[in-house]
TIKE-771397 format. One line per 4 residues: for each residue x, y, z of C-alpha. Coordinates in steps of 0.1 Angstrom, whole numbers. Example, Ala and Ser with C-alpha at 12.3 -4.5 7.8 and 13.67 -1.06 7.14 Angstrom:
% TIKE-771397
123:-45:78 | 137:-11:71
***
This chain:
% TIKE-771397
-476:-73:1115 | -486:-52:1099 | -462:-28:1104 | -435:-52:1093
-451:-50:1058 | -435:-20:1040 | -413:8:1051 | -423:41:1044
-396:47:1014 | -410:14:999 | -446:30:999 | -435:60:984
-416:46:960 | -451:23:948 | -471:59:950 | -442:72:924
-445:43:902 | -481:43:900 | -479:83:892 | -454:75:865
-473:46:850 | -503:70:848 | -481:102:836 | -473:80:810
-504:70:799 | -511:109:798 | -484:120:777 | -496:90:751
-531:100:749 | -512:138:744 | -496:123:711 | -526:103:699
-552:131:700 | -568:141:670 | -553:171:643 | -590:185:641
-601:182:680 | -596:226:684 | -638:225:665 | -658:226:697
-693:222:666 | -713:195:662 | -740:200:633 | -761:182:607
-773:186:573 | -812:195:582 | -806:199:619 | -815:234:638
-781:252:648 | -775:239:694 | -756:271:697 | -750:306:702
-749:333:671 | -716:321:654 | -695:348:637 | -665:343:612
-636:348:634 | -615:350:603 | -614:357:569 | -622:321:552
-628:306:524 | -657:280:513 | -648:251:504 | -667:230:477
-674:195:493 | -663:167:481 | -685:157:456 | -688:187:439
-651:186:435 | -646:152:428 | -676:159:399 | -653:187:386
-622:165:383 | -641:140:370 | -651:164:338 | -616:177:335
-601:144:336 | -631:133:305 | -619:163:284 | -587:161:284
-574:146:256 | -544:119:255 | -507:128:242 | -489:116:217
-454:121:201 | -447:117:162 | -418:101:161 | -401:104:127
-371:81:131 | -390:54:128 | -398:56:88 | -366:68:83
-353:33:98 | -381:14:77 | -372:30:44 | -341:21:47
-342:-16:65 | -367:-21:28 | -344:-2:1 | -311:-27:14
-332:-59:15 | -341:-54:-18 | -307:-43:-31 | -290:-72:-9
-319:-100:-20 | -346:-86:-44 | -334:-67:-74 | -326:-100:-89
-364:-117:-89 | -383:-83:-84 | -389:-55:-106 | -379:-21:-92
-416:-6:-105 | -424:-30:-69 | -399:-14:-48 | -408:24:-66
-445:17:-50 | -438:4:-17 | -418:27:-9 | -437:58:-15
-468:41:-2 | -445:35:28 | -439:70:28 | -475:81:28
-485:58:57 | -460:72:79 | -466:105:77 | -502:100:82
-493:77:107 | -491:50:120 | -514:39:157 | -510:4:180
-544:-15:179 | -548:-17:212 | -545:21:214 | -570:31:193
-593:5:207 | -586:17:240 | -593:53:227 | -624:45:212
-639:25:243 | -632:59:266 | -656:78:239 | -624:97:226
-627:112:187 | -594:129:189 | -560:131:205 | -533:156:211
-500:150:187 | -470:170:199 | -453:175:166 | -414:182:164
-415:219:177 | -430:210:203 | -464:223:189 | -499:203:207
-526:202:181 | -557:180:179 | -559:155:152 | -589:128:150
-584:97:158 | -594:85:127 | -562:98:108 | -542:72:119
-542:42:107 | -533:8:125 | -508:-16:114 | -531:-43:98
-550:-15:77 | -519:7:64 | -510:-33:54 | -541:-38:32
-538:-2:23 | -503:-9:2 | -523:-41:-12 | -558:-25:-17
-544:5:-37 | -518:-14:-63 | -524:4:-99 | -527:-22:-129
-496:-43:-135 | -488:-45:-102 | -486:-88:-95 | -503:-91:-55
-483:-125:-54 | -453:-107:-62 | -457:-81:-39 | -457:-105:-13
-424:-118:-17 | -407:-82:-5 | -426:-94:30 | -439:-60:40
-453:-61:71 | -419:-64:81 | -416:-28:76 | -442:-13:94
-441:-1:127 | -460:24:148 | -442:56:147 | -475:75:167
-471:65:205 | -491:76:238 | -465:93:261 | -483:85:298
-454:110:317 | -468:143:290 | -504:133:293 | -506:130:331
-484:161:333 | -507:181:313 | -537:165:336 | -524:175:369
-515:215:352 | -550:213:344 | -564:199:381 | -542:224:400
-557:251:380 | -589:241:398 | -601:264:422 | -608:245:456
-638:274:472 | -669:290:459 | -666:318:477 | -652:338:509
-666:344:543 | -653:380:557 | -643:383:594 | -673:390:609
-694:379:586 | -724:364:605 | -729:324:594 | -761:316:615
-777:320:646 | -793:294:677 | -824:277:662 | -822:284:625
-820:252:602 | -788:246:587 | -790:244:550 | -765:227:528
-751:261:519 | -753:269:557 | -735:236:560 | -708:238:534
-694:271:556 | -700:259:589 | -679:227:567 | -653:257:554
-645:266:590 | -638:236:606 | -614:223:574 | -603:257:576
-593:257:616 | -578:223:613 | -553:238:590 | -544:264:613
-540:243:639 | -502:242:637 | -473:256:656 | -480:276:687
-517:269:689 | -511:232:680 | -487:229:715 | -515:250:733
-541:224:726 | -522:191:730 | -508:212:768 | -546:216:777
-552:175:769 | -518:168:783 | -532:188:819 | -572:178:820
-560:136:813 | -534:138:840 | -556:155:862 | -586:127:864
-558:100:862 | -540:121:896 | -579:118:911 | -578:77:895
-543:72:916 | -552:91:950 | -580:75:950 | -562:40:944
-539:48:973 | -562:59:1000 | -587:37:994 | -578:5:977
-544:-4:997 | -548:-36:992 | -548:-33:951 | -522:-13:954
-499:-40:970 | -488:-53:933 | -477:-27:904 | -489:-52:885
-524:-44:887 | -518:-3:879 | -500:-17:849 | -537:-34:843
-557:-4:848 | -531:16:827 | -532:-5:797 | -571:-12:794
-574:26:796 | -549:35:774 | -567:11:750 | -599:24:752
-592:63:749 | -566:50:723 | -591:36:707 | -612:66:706
-586:93:699 | -579:73:662 | -614:71:658 | -619:107:659
-592:110:637 | -597:92:615 | -631:79:612 | -625:45:608
-659:29:618 | -689:49:645 | -682:50:678 | -710:35:691
-696:3:686 | -667:8:711 | -677:-15:735 | -666:10:766
-682:-15:792 | -656:-39:787 | -637:-19:814 | -657:-25:840
-670:-57:833 | -627:-66:832 | -621:-48:863 | -650:-67:883
-641:-96:875 | -608:-93:890 | -612:-66:917 | -644:-48:936
-676:-23:923 | -657:7:936 | -623:3:917 | -645:-6:888
-665:25:883 | -637:48:895 | -616:37:865 | -646:36:842
-653:67:856 | -621:78:845 | -622:64:809 | -655:80:798
-645:112:811 | -609:113:791 | -627:98:762 | -655:126:762
-629:150:752 | -621:135:719 | -658:129:707 | -686:154:689
-709:153:716 | -694:151:751 | -725:154:774 | -746:128:753
-715:103:755 | -712:108:789 | -749:100:797 | -752:72:779
-718:53:785 | -722:63:822 | -758:47:826 | -748:16:806
-715:10:828 | -735:15:860 | -761:-10:849 | -730:-33:841
-719:-30:873 | -749:-35:891 | -758:-70:874 | -720:-80:884
-724:-76:929 | -719:-113:927 | -704:-128:904 | -703:-164:908
-706:-178:868 | -700:-171:834 | -731:-171:825 | -738:-138:847
-708:-121:816 | -737:-130:785 | -767:-117:809 | -748:-83:819
-743:-77:780 | -778:-80:774 | -788:-57:801 | -762:-31:785
-776:-34:755 | -812:-22:768 | -794:6:788 | -778:18:754
-811:19:740 | -838:34:765 | -815:63:775 | -800:67:734
-839:76:729 | -841:92:763 | -814:114:746 | -827:123:713
-862:128:722 | -845:156:751 | -824:169:721 | -842:169:690
-877:163:700 | -888:135:680 | -868:100:668 | -857:101:628
-851:73:600 | -816:82:606 | -815:68:649 | -821:33:641
-795:28:629 | -774:37:662 | -794:3:674 | -775:-12:650
-750:-4:659 | -749:-4:696 | -765:-45:686 | -725:-50:670
-717:-33:706 | -731:-61:723 | -710:-87:699 | -685:-75:710
-692:-74:751 | -705:-109:748 | -671:-121:742 | -659:-106:773
-661:-142:791 | -632:-146:765 | -610:-119:771 | -615:-125:810
-593:-156:801 | -564:-141:784 | -564:-119:808 | -560:-142:837
-531:-162:822 | -515:-122:808 | -515:-112:844 | -514:-138:868
-550:-131:881 | -575:-156:891 | -614:-142:884 | -640:-149:909
-656:-171:885 | -628:-191:881 | -626:-198:924 | -663:-207:920
-658:-234:897 | -625:-248:914 | -650:-253:943 | -675:-276:929
-676:-304:948 | -667:-324:916 | -640:-308:911 | -610:-338:902
-588:-328:938 | -619:-323:959 | -632:-354:946 | -603:-374:949
-597:-360:984 | -633:-370:993 | -630:-408:980 | -593:-410:999
-592:-392:1028 | -629:-384:1036 | -619:-376:1068 | -594:-346:1056
-619:-338:1028 | -649:-331:1057 | -618:-311:1079 | -615:-283:1044
-652:-285:1043 | -654:-275:1083 | -618:-250:1079 | -640:-228:1049
-671:-224:1070 | -645:-207:1100 | -622:-189:1070 | -653:-175:1050
-671:-160:1083 | -640:-147:1092 | -632:-130:1059 | -666:-107:1058
-657:-100:1092 | -625:-83:1087 | -624:-79:1048 | -607:-105:1034
-619:-121:999 | -641:-141:1006 | -642:-160:976 | -604:-168:972
-600:-184:1009 | -630:-205:1001 | -612:-223:976 | -581:-225:991
-595:-235:1019 | -609:-266:1003 | -573:-268:988 | -548:-269:1015
-546:-305:1022 | -550:-322:995 | -509:-333:999 | -524:-358:1022
-541:-377:991 | -501:-394:988 | -507:-408:1026 | -541:-403:1041
-538:-436:1069 | -503:-412:1084 | -528:-387:1090 | -555:-390:1124
-588:-377:1112 | -582:-407:1082 | -569:-430:1113 | -591:-464:1114
-579:-491:1143 | -544:-494:1135 | -519:-459:1141 | -493:-460:1113
-468:-442:1135 | -466:-466:1163 | -440:-486:1138 | -418:-448:1128
-400:-429:1152 | -408:-390:1158 | -386:-378:1133 | -397:-403:1103
-434:-393:1114 | -426:-356:1117 | -413:-361:1074 | -439:-382:1065
-466:-353:1080 | -442:-325:1064 | -445:-338:1030 | -479:-335:1030
-471:-298:1021 | -443:-302:990 | -472:-331:976 | -499:-308:978
-478:-280:954 | -468:-307:933 | -502:-319:929 | -520:-283:928
-490:-275:898 | -498:-309:878 | -534:-301:879 | -529:-262:871
-546:-249:898 | -539:-205:899 | -507:-196:918 | -535:-173:946
-551:-214:958 | -514:-231:954 | -503:-202:980 | -524:-214:1009
-513:-248:1005 | -478:-238:1006 | -481:-214:1042 | -516:-230:1057
-481:-240:1083 | -461:-213:1073 | -429:-222:1092 | -445:-239:1121
-434:-272:1140 | -451:-307:1143 | -455:-300:1177 | -470:-339:1187
-438:-352:1176 | -414:-324:1181 | -429:-329:1223 | -429:-360:1216
-394:-366:1209 | -387:-338:1237 | -399:-360:1260 | -380:-394:1250
-350:-375:1253 | -350:-356:1288 | -316:-331:1291 | -309:-342:1253
-312:-306:1236 | -326:-308:1202 | -328:-296:1170 | -363:-286:1158
-353:-283:1120 | -365:-319:1108 | -397:-313:1129 | -399:-275:1111
-425:-270:1079 | -405:-256:1049 | -431:-223:1050 | -426:-198:1043
-449:-176:1065 | -479:-166:1058 | -479:-131:1043 | -517:-117:1030
-549:-118:1055 | -559:-150:1039 | -529:-174:1044 | -532:-158:1074
-571:-166:1085 | -566:-200:1075 | -536:-207:1091 | -556:-200:1127
-587:-218:1111 | -568:-251:1102 | -549:-253:1132 | -587:-245:1157
-602:-268:1139 | -584:-293:1138 | -577:-291:1177 | -611:-287:1185
-610:-328:1178 | -594:-329:1204 | -616:-323:1234 | -636:-346:1253
-663:-317:1261 | -673:-291:1237 | -687:-263:1269 | -682:-228:1254
-658:-219:1282 | -638:-251:1272 | -638:-240:1231 | -634:-204:1242
-596:-217:1259 | -586:-237:1237 | -591:-212:1200 | -576:-184:1225
-545:-207:1233 | -539:-217:1194 | -543:-186:1184 | -521:-171:1209
-497:-195:1207 | -496:-188:1167 | -489:-151:1172 | -460:-155:1190
-442:-182:1172 | -442:-147:1152 | -456:-169:1125 | -484:-141:1112
-459:-113:1108 | -458:-107:1075 | -497:-107:1070 | -518:-74:1074
-543:-84:1097 | -544:-62:1131 | -553:-70:1169 | -585:-61:1161
-589:-86:1137 | -571:-112:1159 | -597:-106:1183 | -628:-107:1158
-614:-140:1145 | -613:-154:1182 | -648:-148:1183 | -660:-158:1148
-641:-184:1153 | -659:-196:1189 | -698:-186:1172 | -693:-211:1148
-675:-243:1162 | -698:-239:1195 | -725:-240:1167 | -705:-270:1147
-705:-287:1181 | -738:-280:1201 | -754:-308:1216 | -786:-329:1203
-814:-338:1224 | -817:-376:1228 | -845:-394:1211 | -868:-412:1230
-875:-447:1223 | -908:-462:1219 | -920:-478:1248 | -939:-513:1239
***
């Protein structure tokens, strides 16, 4: 039985796959490691320094703060004058156009003095400079009264903005300055606006270049701390000046985190993560053999670990949000939903220890997260409804609040007003936790799992298939109930999945709904098999397996439950009809194939127990007297026959398990069929 499941090379291959997956996770953790992880101090302005005396490890500048640097940069931008260029080609071009137009069309109708006047006015205005109205309005809106003008010698000169004319102002100047003898109506015939064009042009490229040059000259430091200089000692209050020095030290250390030093730190991250994942892998191999049978379980753990550790690293590097928002407790809740509490706890502990490498206060982080995770696992010891997930989320919030308050009091001796924002973060964390039941559904579909919650819901007697079974085949329904009782008790004794086997037992015979009267427990006075041959009857009996699988798939039952339907007879024989056929054809070699169930044989503890319980419960109904000796003999005969036929060879059941199962069946069947006292009739 158990020794036929896996060969040694197969086990080793599975273990190597496990460690390969965990090694991949460790490499991803190393690659995602934040750039500033080498600075080991946490400090806050106005708080006491919690570490030993700190001196400068090397010379480093005192960097200006972001606000101070931004203020100085804004001052430079405000003081910087926009740069304009003087386009001399514009005046020459416009004057030439005016002369050509006058010579060609206007000289016969307009006196020459008009042309000379307009020409002199245009020359005067262009020398002064014409600027666009939009540019002038923008400069005035910015409060700039001067601009820088780049002349033909590439010399910048500050020029008042009022020196320049807009096109409208230039047009009005020509009309307003007209001397006596210049008729404005005749002047308008020259279409003066056609020869007005901006020659003072804003140069964005030059303006930005000069601005960047000035910003580049800005010093980013306000002083220098020399190597060995005292910075701060334990218990001293972190003043704004000291805070800036500590911040500068951190920035300088991050700048130096390159080359060989960066590789050394990344190696430390890889080794630390790999050691913790190695311990997790060894625990799973030694104590969770059922868990390790499927590689998808290891992949599920690896994905979950990488999700939370990677999110911690990215947030530590980019500071997208406060770390208290990350719902780490989702990890143990998810694992507990599909597996056991011990696996959930050891995996969660590994996740928290790895994540603590990248947070600012690791001890504070570990204690708070560990308390919250323990509360979640304790509240989910018997997971039977989705409402328990919501209740566990609220209990986790309470654990977060109480533990964080105690840690703040222990660290600071008081609760400051800034602490209460942390409670808001925990409330957001609670919102994420309450949606865990949705995530459970997603994981069920992605990895093909079935949670205890889903199994409890399926085993509800009001479930569509079970209700139909109780109405159409009440005898089979009672048989399924009795089998589930036997299976549940046996599973408890041999360490099998109780909820899974209970649900599987309730559904294992649903295929009998199609032809209920052909099964003894549902028959009345008439037996329809009397009009059929043995092989025809066997075909109908065998068909309840395929019918059950089809019905289960139609109703979207999980594959784990369908496996009970498929394997509860394995490759066994319909012995009643096979033996009857053999007796009717003495001396003839009978082909057992028409009388054999399609299988396959059971391959898990749960399906193996169901096969035994199904056969024993059905046979126990044939006993005329349910004596202790008769029940024990029946159980031994049925189970020993199944074992001898090799139907349990693919299961991990041991001979010790078989002995335990026999004893459980004996006690349960004896109780089911216990004799009752006869009630006396009332004498008249």
